[in-house]
N, C-alpha and C positions, 0 to 999 in steps of 0.2 A: 504494500500500500504506500502511495506517495505521501510526502509530508503534507501537501495541501489537503489530501483526503483524510489524513489523520486529524488535522486541525478542524476540518469541516465536521467530522464525527464528534470530536471533543466539544465543539461549540454547540452541539445539539443535545448534550447530555443533561444540562441544567434547565430547570423551569417547568412550566405547566405541560402536562401530557394530554394530548388530544384523544377524545374517545373514539374518533373515526378519522378517516383520511380527508383532511381539509386543505383546500387550495384557496389562497387569498392573493389577489393581484393588487398591489399598491402602486399607483402611477402618479408621480409628482409633477408639479409645475402648471397644471391647468389654470388658465386665466391670466398668466403672465405674458407680457408682450414678447420678450426676447428679441427677435428680428422683425422689423416693421415692414420690410419689402426687399425683393431681390435688388432693386435699384439702390436702396439704402446701403446694402452690403457692398455693392460695387463702388459706390461713391465714397464710402468710408475707406475702402482699400486704396483708392486713388490718393487719399490724403494720409496714408500710412497707418490707419487704424485697422490692424489685422489680428486674427486670432493668436493668442499667446501659446496655444498648445493644440495638439490634434483633437483632444476632447472638446476644447472650446470651439474649434473649427466646425465640428459636427453640429453643435448647437446653433452657431451663428448662421450656418448654411441651410439648416433644415427646420429649426424650431421656431414656432410662432403661435399666435392665437389660433385655436382650432377652427377651421372653416366649416361650413355646412357639410361639404363633401367629406371632410376629415371625420366628422362625427358620424355621419350616415354610414360610411364604409366600416368604421370601427364597430358600430352597433350591429351591422350585418354579420360580422364575424362572431361577436359575442352571442347573438341570439341563435346562431347556427350550432351551438354546443350546449348540451344539457347534462346535468349531473345525475346521480343515481335516483334523486327524488323528482327529477323533471325540471329543476330550476336552471335558468340560463347561467352561463358564465357572466361574471360581473367585474367591473373595475371600481376600486375605491379611488376616486379622482381627487387626489390631495391638491388643493387649489387655493387660489388667491381671490380676494373680493374687489381689489382696486389696482389701479396703475397710476403712475404720475400723470398729472395734467400739464404737459409740456408748455402749452400756450400760456396758461396762467402763471407758471413759474417764470417764464421769460418776460411776460408783461410786468411781473413784480420785480424784475431785474435781479432774479435769483436770491432775493432776500428771504423769501418764505417758501415753504413747501406746500404744494397743492396736489390733490389727487382727484381722480374720477372713478366712479364705480364701474365694475366690469361691463354691464350692458351698454354703458355710454361708449366705452372703448370699442366694443364689438361693432357698434353702429357706424363707426368711422372706417372700418376695414372693408376691403373690396368684395369678399365672398363670405361675409359673416352676418348678414342682416338677420338671418333666422337661427344663428348659432345658439343664442341663449334659450330660445324655445326648445331646441334640441337637448340642451342640458336638462331642462325641466322634464322633457319626455323620458330621458334616461333615468331620472330620479323616479318617475312614476312607474317605470318598468323594472326598477331595481337592478339595472345593468350598469349604470354610470352614476355612482353615488358620491357627491363631493364631501370632502372633509377638509380640515383647516391646515393650510400651509403657512399662513400669515396674512396680513392685509395686502402687502405687496411683496414681490420677490426682490426686495431691495432694502439695503441698509440705508435708510433715509438720511440719517445724520452724516454718515461718511460721504455719501454722494453729494449732498448739498454743500458740505465743506469743500469738496473738490471743485464743484461748479463755482462757488463763491471765490475760490482761489484762482479761477481761470485755467484750471488744468486742461491742457490742449486737447488730448484725445477724448476726455470726458465731454468737453464742449462740442467737439465734432460729432460724436455719437448723439448727443442731445439734439443737435440740429436735424438729425434724421429720425427722431423719435425712438431712440435706443438708449438703454442704460447698461445692459448686461455685457460689458466688455472688461478687459483687463488693460488699463492704460500703460503705456511704456514708462511713464514716470509717476507711479502711484504715490499718493500723499502719505499712505501708511500700509500696513499689512492686511487690512480688512477688505475683503472682497465686496464689491457693490451688491453682489447677488446674495450675500449672507446676511439676511435681515436681522438676525439675533446674535451676530458676533459682537464682541465688545472691544472697543479700543480703550476707552476710559470707563471706569466703573459707573460714572454718572450717566452713561448711555442706557443703562438698564431702566432708569426711570421713564424715559421716552418709549422704551420697548413695552413697558407695562401698558401705556396708553394705546400703543399700536394693537396689542392683543385685545384689549377691551373693545376698542373701536371696531376692529376687524370681526370679532365674534358677534357683535350686534348687527353689523352689516350682513354677515353670513346668514343669520336667522331671517333677516328681512328679505334677502335675495332668494333663499332656497326654501323657506317655510318651515324649517326645523333647526334646532340647535346643533352645532357641531359637537361631536363627542370625542374626536380623535385629532391630535395635533402632531405634525412633523415639522420641525424648524427647517427653513430653507437652507440648503447646503450643509446642514448639520449642526453648526455651532449654536450654542444655547446655554445661558447661565441658569442653573437649576433653581435660583431664587424665584424664577418666574413660574415655577410649578404652582405656587399658591394663587397667582393671578389667573392662571389657566383653570384651576379648580373652581375658583370663585365665579368663573364665567362658563361653567358647564362642561369643561374638558375632563373626561374620565380616563382616556387612554393616551399615552404619549409614545411616539415612535422614535427610537434612538438606536445608534450603533451599539453593539455589544461592549465595545470599549469606547466610551464617550470621552472626548477631549473637551472638557468644559472650560470655556473662556472666562477668565477672571479680570482681564484688563492688562494693557501694556504688553501684549504678546504672550502673556503667561496663561497656561492651562493646567487643569488637574484631571487626572484620569478617574473616571467613574465606570464601574462595571454594571452591565444590565443583562437581564435575561427575561424571556417571555413569561409574563405573569407576575413579575416583580412588583411589589406594592410599596408606594412611598407613604410619607406621614399624612398625606391628604387623601389616602385611599385610592389614588390613581394607580393604574396598572401600566407598566412599560411593556410594549409589544415590539419585538425585534424581528428583523428580516433575516432569512437564511437561504434565499435563492435569488438569482439575478438573471435578468433577461433584457439585454441591451443590443439588439441586432444591428442598430445603426452605428454602433461604436467601432465595430471591426467586421467588415463585410466578408473577410476570409475565414472567420471563426464560425464554428457550428454552435450557435447559442442554444438551439433546441437541445442538442445532445448534452451540453454542459448543465443546462437548467434541469433536465430530466435526472441527471446524476445527483444534483443537489436535492431535488424533490425526494429521490429514493432514499438518500441519507436521512432527511427529515422524517420520513415515514418509518424508517428503520427504528428510530428512537422515539416513535409515537409523538412527534411534533407536527404541528401544521406546517405546510409549505407556504411561506409568506414571500411572494415574489416581488422584487423591486423592478419596475419597468417604466422608465420615464416617458413623458408625453412625446419627446422628440422622435421616438421610434415610429410614430403614427401620423405625423404631420406631412401633408403633401402639397399644400397650395404654393409653397415656396419651391419645392422640389418633388414632383409627383413620383419619381422613382423611389424616393425615401419611403413614402407611405406604402407603395406597392410592396416593397421588400419587407417592411415591418409587419404588415398585415398578413402577408403570405407566411412569414415565419411564426407569427402568433397563431394562425390557423393550424400550422403544422404542430406547434407545441401542444395546443389544446386537443388535437386529434390523438397525439401520442399519449398524453396524460390519460385520456379515456380508454385507450387501448390497454395501457399497462395497469391502470387502476380503475376498473369499471365501477367500483363502489365509491368513487371520489365524490365529495360534496364541495360545491363552490360557495364561498361566503364573501361578504364585505368585511372590512376590518371591524366595524361596529358589531356585526353579528358574531364574529369570532371573539371580540373583546367581551361581549355579554356572556358568552359561554365560559370564557376564562374566569370572569368575575362571578360566575354562578347565577347569572340573571337570565331571564327568558329572552330568547332571540327576538329582535325587533326588526321590522322592515319599514321603509319609508313609503 
């Protein structure tokens, strides 16, 4: 057995044991702008604003707000697969409620931050007029169920500091309605994408406001309270657990080894496992399978994910699959969506062939099982 397989097995030993074979797909980033258009990507490149890594390149080239076609084609794949009880496959769409209002920020001479709610942003995009209605349809059908990733996929304080300082790459991206870049001369180590990373401990106070604001918006937009939270990009100070609990969050998604930011580039390691309970009676839910077909077109992501699912089931753990939105977006690059959906279909077909008794769940449904509560649907 390889070292990686030994580690995968070991990481599944601790925590809640599932009473049956459960598959949960958690897909991050729904509702965030990322790339505003193909023209914006090209114009930014002409001015020297280019991806800082291969992984950033796949996001900037392929990822953006889901169009009507993106959602319709995804739903088609999900509804073509049923589990042992006849329920369709489903995505827990870990998403955002708002995006920066670039026009208002510019009109305010970058002195104050302004945002707009997700439906407003969608209305301005070229193939997205009916996208929010499709989000609602996915909720009704229990195949595309949003949970909370944050208000924006953006570290507001850090981004605004860079804009106010006139950081060149940040300003160039801003002019094209984009924030999710890595500037060549960053003002500090905090990524713009990491909404809950901490540069100074005082940042945490504004993050508390973001959580409360975003969770109120979530209920207004979707008609139910979010119960599950995954911090964008991972960084998150655990003092925010209380604010999440006070606003209805019962389950938190985190890495098994969390690097908790405490300020000035320092972190502390915190260990998590599925079902772990904190002092606010929230449960941590960890992922143990990964499916990112857009990140390496030469790799067999279906095969590797099936292997991870097999290990999870071997130790009576649910298979919690991480699969970002970028894999299924095609209005910027149709070939990206075609590839991602083809591979998703192949994965789901293989899961049902290998484990005919599989049960598909949302994260909330699984979390309620972990917590000993009755399963809920929206």
